[in-house]
Every structure is written in structure tokens, then in C-alpha cells.
C-alpha atoms as one frame of an Amber mdcrd trajectory, in Angstrom:
protein
  -4.750 229.291 150.985  -5.534 228.384 154.602  -8.547 226.296 155.457 -10.496
 226.096 158.697 -11.692 222.650 159.793 -14.173 222.176 162.625 -14.854 218.760
 164.072 -15.471 216.909 167.333 -15.549 220.101 169.392 -12.094 221.250 168.266
 -11.129 223.836 165.680  -8.246 223.075 163.353  -6.433 225.606 161.167  -3.789
 224.277 158.778  -3.701 221.044 160.790  -3.095 222.801 164.118  -5.606 222.509
 166.969  -6.927 225.956 167.871  -8.618 227.290 171.026 -10.738 230.393 171.464
  -9.131 232.841 173.887 -10.411 236.189 175.181  -8.092 239.178 175.496  -8.694
 242.632 176.930  -8.167 245.681 174.740  -8.017 249.405 175.432  -9.503 251.550
 172.677  -8.628 255.263 172.633  -9.271 258.083 170.158  -6.080 258.920 168.241
  -4.857 262.523 168.192  -4.742 262.521 164.387  -8.191 260.908 164.101  -9.363
 257.336 164.178  -8.596 255.006 167.064  -5.606 253.319 168.688  -6.214 249.931
 170.292  -3.847 247.980 172.550  -4.046 244.451 173.906  -3.532 244.454 177.675
  -2.136 240.911 177.909   0.120 240.898 174.830   2.592 243.356 173.272   0.197
 244.036 170.388  -1.283 247.377 169.298  -2.755 248.781 166.105  -5.121 251.449
 164.832  -8.099 252.017 162.594 -10.240 254.777 161.156 -13.304 253.439 163.022
 -13.790 251.412 166.204 -14.812 248.412 164.106 -11.725 248.668 161.892  -9.446
 249.036 164.912 -10.984 245.946 166.546 -10.697 243.957 163.331  -7.067 245.032
 162.912  -6.289 244.070 166.521  -7.829 240.618 166.083  -5.686 240.063 162.993
  -2.567 241.372 164.770  -3.134 239.132 167.812  -3.680 236.074 165.617  -0.449
 236.828 163.747   1.472 237.343 166.982   0.185 234.053 168.413   0.965 232.135
 165.212   4.590 233.301 165.363   4.836 232.484 169.088   3.404 228.993 168.512
   5.803 228.319 165.625   8.809 229.413 167.694   7.663 227.225 170.572   7.316
 224.184 168.269  10.792 224.811 166.843  12.565 224.834 170.183  10.440 222.361
 172.163  11.945 218.884 172.044  10.483 217.264 175.163   7.056 215.994 176.083
   4.298 218.590 176.222   1.956 218.499 179.203  -0.863 220.736 180.405  -0.673
 222.426 183.780  -3.800 223.827 185.416  -3.421 226.387 188.186  -5.730 228.634
 190.144  -5.196 232.334 189.482  -6.938 235.489 190.659  -9.910 236.112 188.388
  -8.845 239.764 187.950  -5.826 238.531 185.999  -7.935 236.351 183.740 -10.712
 238.871 182.920
């Protein structure tokens, strides 16, 4: 079972430092009922019977997608990791 540790202003999940990130989603009524929801920034989409269920399912799907991406990055990254800060149009970051 996974555990969540919070300390010194950082969140840790299974020993990995985590950051809170906002994503934009588009929620639409599904033809067959319920709702379809798509993340604008990532190739992630899901559905739910209610808006709340669709949002909950999308959060879970995004977290799963990011966990896989992070694991693949760790597997193939051999060099030093550094942070790069750039200025970007705020419309891209909303």
C-alpha cells in the first residue's frame, strides 16, 4: 500500500518528491449519457456518470499518466538533473 508523507513544505509519495500542478480540462455531456472529460495539456481523457465522477476519474488518470512518465524518465536519464526556469506566455500556463 502507498503512503503519503508530508514534511518541510514538500510532499512525498513512495519516497518520491511530489509537486502540485494545475491542468485544464474540458467537460462535455456524452451522447450516451454522463460526461466525457479531456485534459488540454496531456493526452488523457476519461468519462463518468456525473461531473464529480468524471473529474475524479480524470484526476486518477492524470496521476497514473504522470507516474508512468516519471518512471520512464528515471529509467533513461543517466546524467545530472537540473532545473530550467523560463518565461512563457501566461495563456499557455493557465
